[in-house]
PLY file of the C-alpha trace (Angstrom):
ply
format ascii 1.0
element vertex 252
property float x
property float y
property float z
element edge 251
property int vertex1
property int vertex2
end_header
-33.56 -43.64 -27.38
-32.74 -42.39 -23.87
-29.22 -41.35 -24.90
-30.48 -39.66 -28.05
-33.08 -37.73 -26.04
-30.50 -36.69 -23.46
-28.08 -35.57 -26.14
-30.77 -33.58 -27.93
-31.92 -31.91 -24.72
-28.40 -30.97 -23.77
-27.67 -29.64 -27.25
-30.78 -27.49 -27.13
-29.76 -26.22 -23.69
-26.28 -25.29 -24.86
-27.70 -23.59 -27.96
-30.16 -21.66 -25.83
-27.40 -20.50 -23.51
-25.24 -19.42 -26.45
-28.16 -17.62 -28.05
-29.01 -15.85 -24.81
-25.40 -14.79 -24.39
-25.22 -13.53 -27.97
-28.46 -11.59 -27.53
-27.15 -10.06 -24.31
-23.85 -9.15 -25.98
-25.60 -7.54 -28.93
-26.98 -4.89 -26.58
-23.46 -4.02 -25.41
-22.84 -0.77 -23.51
-21.47 2.30 -25.26
-18.12 3.24 -23.72
-16.10 6.45 -23.92
-12.77 7.29 -22.30
-10.50 10.17 -21.37
-6.83 10.06 -20.37
-4.97 12.76 -18.45
-1.22 12.54 -17.96
2.10 14.26 -17.43
5.58 14.08 -15.94
6.11 14.73 -12.24
9.10 16.99 -11.43
11.45 14.32 -10.03
14.80 14.32 -11.91
17.45 16.90 -10.96
19.17 16.94 -14.39
15.88 17.48 -16.26
13.97 20.60 -17.27
10.16 20.41 -17.21
7.97 22.50 -19.48
4.40 22.66 -20.79
2.64 22.57 -17.39
-0.77 20.97 -17.78
-3.75 22.94 -16.53
-6.06 20.09 -15.60
-8.99 20.65 -13.30
-7.95 20.30 -9.64
-10.17 17.24 -9.33
-8.14 15.47 -12.02
-4.58 16.14 -10.85
-2.38 13.70 -8.89
-1.10 14.26 -5.36
2.11 15.76 -6.76
1.34 18.87 -8.83
1.86 20.37 -11.26
2.58 17.83 -13.97
4.21 18.63 -17.29
3.81 17.61 -20.90
7.55 17.72 -21.68
10.77 16.83 -19.87
14.21 17.60 -21.35
17.78 16.85 -20.27
20.57 17.90 -19.47
19.78 21.19 -17.63
21.68 24.20 -19.01
22.95 22.40 -22.11
22.03 22.70 -25.77
20.87 20.60 -27.50
18.66 18.57 -25.18
16.92 15.25 -25.69
13.28 15.26 -24.61
10.24 13.19 -23.80
6.79 14.46 -24.79
3.55 12.93 -23.52
0.26 13.43 -25.37
-3.06 12.07 -24.11
-6.72 11.93 -25.15
-8.35 14.55 -22.94
-11.73 14.79 -24.70
-14.33 12.02 -24.34
-13.61 9.52 -27.11
-15.49 6.42 -28.21
-13.84 3.19 -27.03
-14.69 0.26 -29.35
-15.20 -3.09 -27.66
-12.48 -5.69 -28.21
-10.10 -3.37 -30.13
-6.75 -2.09 -28.88
-7.11 1.70 -28.73
-4.38 4.27 -28.03
-4.96 6.40 -24.93
-1.55 8.14 -24.74
1.64 8.50 -26.80
5.16 8.91 -25.43
7.59 10.50 -27.91
11.37 10.47 -27.38
13.24 13.10 -29.41
16.66 11.50 -29.24
19.45 14.05 -29.79
23.20 13.52 -29.46
23.89 15.56 -26.33
27.34 16.74 -25.16
27.20 14.97 -21.80
25.94 11.47 -21.09
22.99 11.54 -18.72
21.52 8.56 -16.94
18.53 9.41 -14.82
15.61 8.01 -12.84
13.27 7.23 -11.30
10.73 9.30 -13.24
6.98 8.91 -12.82
4.86 9.26 -15.94
1.49 9.90 -14.35
-1.73 9.00 -16.12
-5.39 9.02 -15.14
-7.72 6.83 -17.18
-11.47 7.45 -16.86
-13.97 5.14 -18.55
-17.65 6.00 -18.87
-20.72 4.02 -19.85
-22.97 6.71 -21.23
-22.94 9.51 -18.67
-21.81 7.25 -15.80
-18.15 6.78 -14.83
-17.53 3.06 -14.37
-13.73 3.09 -13.99
-11.21 5.65 -12.70
-7.53 4.69 -12.37
-4.41 6.84 -11.94
-1.46 4.44 -11.53
1.89 5.90 -12.74
4.46 4.28 -15.00
7.95 4.67 -13.49
10.99 4.70 -15.78
14.75 5.23 -15.75
16.90 6.23 -18.73
20.37 5.35 -19.99
22.14 7.60 -22.49
24.76 5.43 -24.22
28.08 6.61 -25.71
27.66 7.40 -29.42
30.68 5.43 -30.54
30.78 2.26 -32.63
30.92 -0.57 -31.97
27.78 -0.28 -29.85
27.21 -2.49 -26.85
24.65 -5.23 -27.49
21.76 -5.44 -27.72
21.41 -2.58 -30.19
18.14 -3.67 -31.85
17.45 -0.47 -33.82
20.94 -0.41 -35.36
21.68 3.23 -34.57
24.94 4.61 -33.12
24.01 3.81 -30.41
20.52 2.96 -29.13
19.58 4.62 -25.82
17.13 2.83 -23.59
14.37 3.20 -21.01
13.92 0.65 -18.24
10.48 0.30 -16.69
10.84 0.12 -12.91
7.10 -0.06 -12.28
4.33 -0.24 -14.84
0.77 0.84 -14.05
-0.71 -1.41 -16.73
-2.51 -4.01 -14.62
-5.85 -5.25 -15.96
-8.82 -3.59 -14.25
-12.30 -5.10 -13.77
-15.40 -2.92 -13.88
-19.18 -3.18 -14.10
-21.28 -1.59 -16.84
-24.60 0.15 -16.20
-26.53 -3.00 -17.14
-24.72 -5.04 -14.47
-22.47 -6.99 -16.84
-18.84 -7.58 -15.88
-16.00 -6.22 -18.01
-12.20 -6.13 -18.05
-9.93 -3.31 -19.23
-6.51 -4.56 -20.37
-3.50 -2.33 -21.10
-0.33 -2.73 -23.16
2.44 -0.93 -25.03
1.89 -0.97 -28.79
2.73 0.55 -32.18
6.38 1.25 -31.41
8.10 3.54 -33.93
11.92 3.64 -34.16
11.90 1.68 -30.91
12.14 -1.95 -29.82
10.93 -3.58 -26.61
12.97 -6.38 -25.04
11.53 -7.51 -21.72
11.15 -4.50 -19.41
13.41 -2.30 -21.58
12.60 -0.16 -24.61
15.47 0.82 -26.92
15.15 4.03 -28.96
17.20 4.92 -32.03
19.74 7.75 -31.79
18.97 10.89 -33.88
15.35 9.77 -34.35
11.95 10.58 -32.89
10.65 7.36 -31.34
7.10 6.68 -30.25
5.43 4.32 -27.82
1.66 4.09 -27.44
-0.19 3.03 -24.31
-3.31 1.17 -25.41
-6.46 -0.23 -23.80
-8.90 -2.97 -24.80
-12.21 -3.72 -23.06
-13.98 -7.06 -23.24
-16.94 -8.60 -21.47
-16.35 -11.25 -18.82
-18.88 -14.13 -19.06
-20.98 -14.53 -15.93
-19.94 -17.51 -13.72
-23.44 -19.00 -13.88
-23.40 -18.91 -17.68
-19.99 -20.56 -17.80
-21.08 -23.23 -15.31
-24.23 -24.10 -17.24
-22.35 -24.16 -20.50
-19.67 -26.38 -18.97
-22.26 -28.78 -17.56
-23.98 -28.95 -20.92
-20.76 -29.81 -22.73
-19.86 -32.34 -20.04
-23.28 -33.96 -20.44
-22.86 -34.18 -24.19
-19.50 -35.83 -23.76
-20.92 -38.32 -21.27
-23.83 -39.17 -23.57
-21.45 -39.69 -26.49
-19.25 -41.99 -24.42
-22.25 -44.10 -23.37
-23.37 -44.33 -26.95
-19.95 -45.55 -28.05
-19.86 -48.13 -25.29
-23.35 -49.31 -26.31
0 1
1 2
2 3
3 4
4 5
5 6
6 7
7 8
8 9
9 10
10 11
11 12
12 13
13 14
14 15
15 16
16 17
17 18
18 19
19 20
20 21
21 22
22 23
23 24
24 25
25 26
26 27
27 28
28 29
29 30
30 31
31 32
32 33
33 34
34 35
35 36
36 37
37 38
38 39
39 40
40 41
41 42
42 43
43 44
44 45
45 46
46 47
47 48
48 49
49 50
50 51
51 52
52 53
53 54
54 55
55 56
56 57
57 58
58 59
59 60
60 61
61 62
62 63
63 64
64 65
65 66
66 67
67 68
68 69
69 70
70 71
71 72
72 73
73 74
74 75
75 76
76 77
77 78
78 79
79 80
80 81
81 82
82 83
83 84
84 85
85 86
86 87
87 88
88 89
89 90
90 91
91 92
92 93
93 94
94 95
95 96
96 97
97 98
98 99
99 100
100 101
101 102
102 103
103 104
104 105
105 106
106 107
107 108
108 109
109 110
110 111
111 112
112 113
113 114
114 115
115 116
116 117
117 118
118 119
119 120
120 121
121 122
122 123
123 124
124 125
125 126
126 127
127 128
128 129
129 130
130 131
131 132
132 133
133 134
134 135
135 136
136 137
137 138
138 139
139 140
140 141
141 142
142 143
143 144
144 145
145 146
146 147
147 148
148 149
149 150
150 151
151 152
152 153
153 154
154 155
155 156
156 157
157 158
158 159
159 160
160 161
161 162
162 163
163 164
164 165
165 166
166 167
167 168
168 169
169 170
170 171
171 172
172 173
173 174
174 175
175 176
176 177
177 178
178 179
179 180
180 181
181 182
182 183
183 184
184 185
185 186
186 187
187 188
188 189
189 190
190 191
191 192
192 193
193 194
194 195
195 196
196 197
197 198
198 199
199 200
200 201
201 202
202 203
203 204
204 205
205 206
206 207
207 208
208 209
209 210
210 211
211 212
212 213
213 214
214 215
215 216
216 217
217 218
218 219
219 220
220 221
221 222
222 223
223 224
224 225
225 226
226 227
227 228
228 229
229 230
230 231
231 232
232 233
233 234
234 235
235 236
236 237
237 238
238 239
239 240
240 241
241 242
242 243
243 244
244 245
245 246
246 247
247 248
248 249
249 250
250 251
């Protein structure tokens, strides 16, 4: 009888905790985000165009930044990178990977091979809960680029099968997960990743893009709530107690 009572009490406690957590989660905050970004003028062989007229409070230490970079200077045609971002407040669903910026590589066969880097792709991600900013991050992504000879057979790997894939190497990636606190005091985590690659393939820290194609790479974010330590502890103790009661019952 004692074991049965203990097991019942613990089960009720665990259920109550789960119900309380579910009730709390059902009143989740309403998040929106904006993303500002551009290329810093860093590479001698590149031309920069489409200067971005962000408010002075939004720009990085190095200004201006540009929406497009093209290479090689003084030659036609030029390959280019174009960065587009979400600069109007946009709803951010909870638990769903959402695109905040898109990097497009217009890969043209150019007369002269051009390997360049480092190049900072600056981005500033601002997350709001209602009218209150709860997260503001502006870490850059730093890349280098290798223009391969367009002669078969192509050096491996050549995952897109073009003649021949060029590739970007990520020297530093500003995609670390970021914790933040919502207006109601709950703890949250923003995670970032590359996703929805088009005419491109990622292998480790390198992204290969197909020759004579427009390739795309999305930077995406997902926010999720972090359970409070006290809730996790109580839930863990409850489950431990249930296991202990079950073991005693089996021994009996």
